[in-house]
VEXMI-448284 format. One record per residue (C-alpha): x, y negated, z; residue in three letters. Coordinates in steps of 0.001 Angstrom, whole numbers, plus 500000, padded with zeros to 6 digits. Each point is the difference from the previous one (the first is absolute). Layout:
BEGIN
site east = X | north = Y | up = Z | code = ALA
...
***
This chain:
BEGIN
site east = 280078 | north = 058989 | up = 185416 | code = MET
site east = 496983 | north = 502582 | up = 499527 | code = SER
site east = 496479 | north = 498567 | up = 502060 | code = ALA
site east = 499536 | north = 502807 | up = 501390 | code = LEU
site east = 503251 | north = 499467 | up = 502023 | code = LEU
site east = 499627 | north = 496332 | up = 500034 | code = ARG
site east = 496470 | north = 501185 | up = 502180 | code = GLY
site east = 502557 | north = 502918 | up = 501789 | code = LEU
site east = 502054 | north = 496917 | up = 501700 | code = VAL
site east = 497179 | north = 497808 | up = 500397 | code = HIS
site east = 498644 | north = 502008 | up = 502802 | code = TRP
site east = 503069 | north = 500780 | up = 501025 | code = LEU
site east = 500166 | north = 495784 | up = 501087 | code = ARG
site east = 496797 | north = 500287 | up = 501762 | code = GLU
site east = 500479 | north = 499356 | up = 503605 | code = PRO
site east = 496879 | north = 502599 | up = 500607 | code = LEU
site east = 501401 | north = 503282 | up = 498096 | code = VAL
site east = 502726 | north = 499633 | up = 502879 | code = HIS
site east = 497939 | north = 499716 | up = 502638 | code = PHE
site east = 498428 | north = 503232 | up = 499001 | code = LEU
site east = 503192 | north = 501854 | up = 499161 | code = ALA
site east = 501304 | north = 498437 | up = 503269 | code = ILE
site east = 496709 | north = 501098 | up = 501868 | code = GLY
site east = 500267 | north = 503468 | up = 498015 | code = ALA
site east = 503520 | north = 500272 | up = 501656 | code = LEU
site east = 499148 | north = 499638 | up = 503271 | code = ILE
site east = 497393 | north = 502797 | up = 499204 | code = PHE
site east = 502234 | north = 502549 | up = 498786 | code = LEU
site east = 502785 | north = 499563 | up = 502885 | code = VAL
site east = 497605 | north = 500130 | up = 502682 | code = PHE
site east = 498402 | north = 503052 | up = 498815 | code = HIS
site east = 503104 | north = 501984 | up = 499115 | code = LEU
site east = 501668 | north = 498520 | up = 503436 | code = TRP
site east = 496435 | north = 501763 | up = 501812 | code = GLY
site east = 498806 | north = 497580 | up = 501227 | code = GLY
site east = 496007 | north = 500355 | up = 499631 | code = GLY
site east = 500617 | north = 503818 | up = 501873 | code = GLY
site east = 497197 | north = 502297 | up = 502400 | code = PRO
site east = 500875 | north = 498105 | up = 502919 | code = ASP
site east = 499746 | north = 496285 | up = 499283 | code = SER
site east = 495732 | north = 500539 | up = 499739 | code = ASN
site east = 500370 | north = 500696 | up = 503067 | code = VAL
site east = 498610 | north = 497610 | up = 503441 | code = ILE
site east = 501609 | north = 500369 | up = 503151 | code = VAL
site east = 498221 | north = 498709 | up = 503509 | code = ILE
site east = 502760 | north = 500805 | up = 502874 | code = THR
site east = 498943 | north = 500215 | up = 503499 | code = PRO
site east = 501673 | north = 496589 | up = 500788 | code = GLY
site east = 496927 | north = 498988 | up = 497046 | code = GLN
site east = 497758 | north = 501733 | up = 501768 | code = VAL
site east = 500352 | north = 499113 | up = 503388 | code = ASP
site east = 500373 | north = 496154 | up = 498749 | code = ALA
site east = 496331 | north = 500723 | up = 498151 | code = ILE
site east = 498274 | north = 501310 | up = 503385 | code = VAL
site east = 501169 | north = 497156 | up = 502126 | code = VAL
site east = 498322 | north = 497169 | up = 497697 | code = ARG
site east = 496936 | north = 501716 | up = 500256 | code = ILE
site east = 500252 | north = 500884 | up = 503793 | code = SER
site east = 501010 | north = 496421 | up = 500341 | code = ARG
site east = 497084 | north = 498824 | up = 498398 | code = THR
site east = 497428 | north = 502193 | up = 500838 | code = SER
site east = 501549 | north = 500644 | up = 503340 | code = LEU
site east = 499665 | north = 504052 | up = 499715 | code = ARG
site east = 502708 | north = 502125 | up = 498099 | code = PRO
site east = 498311 | north = 501045 | up = 496674 | code = PRO
site east = 497679 | north = 503506 | up = 499335 | code = THR
site east = 501432 | north = 502536 | up = 497995 | code = ASP
site east = 498064 | north = 498992 | up = 497495 | code = GLN
site east = 501063 | north = 496729 | up = 499735 | code = GLU
site east = 503448 | north = 501002 | up = 500456 | code = LEU
site east = 499514 | north = 501890 | up = 496927 | code = LYS
site east = 498310 | north = 496986 | up = 498339 | code = GLY
site east = 502089 | north = 497552 | up = 501229 | code = LEU
site east = 502950 | north = 501981 | up = 498159 | code = ILE
site east = 498372 | north = 501138 | up = 496997 | code = ASP
site east = 499714 | north = 496058 | up = 499421 | code = ASP
site east = 503583 | north = 499735 | up = 500772 | code = ALA
site east = 501043 | north = 501863 | up = 497286 | code = VAL
site east = 496912 | north = 498338 | up = 497755 | code = ARG
site east = 502476 | north = 496908 | up = 500560 | code = GLU
***
């Protein structure tokens, strides 16, 4: 067996090589399957979530939030 072939066999027995190969395969399948499409980065705040924010702030400040405060709270929810 040549030295090159022995070196290749040694690397193919390394668990790190198996780990990297499986990771690359998973990444490839995910990419080909359509993961990470245009809708994957969309954050949706539902009306129910907005209502919950309004109720929470109304309880703590004893008044409903102003439109500007509500926008800021929704922006904070998106950042979270």
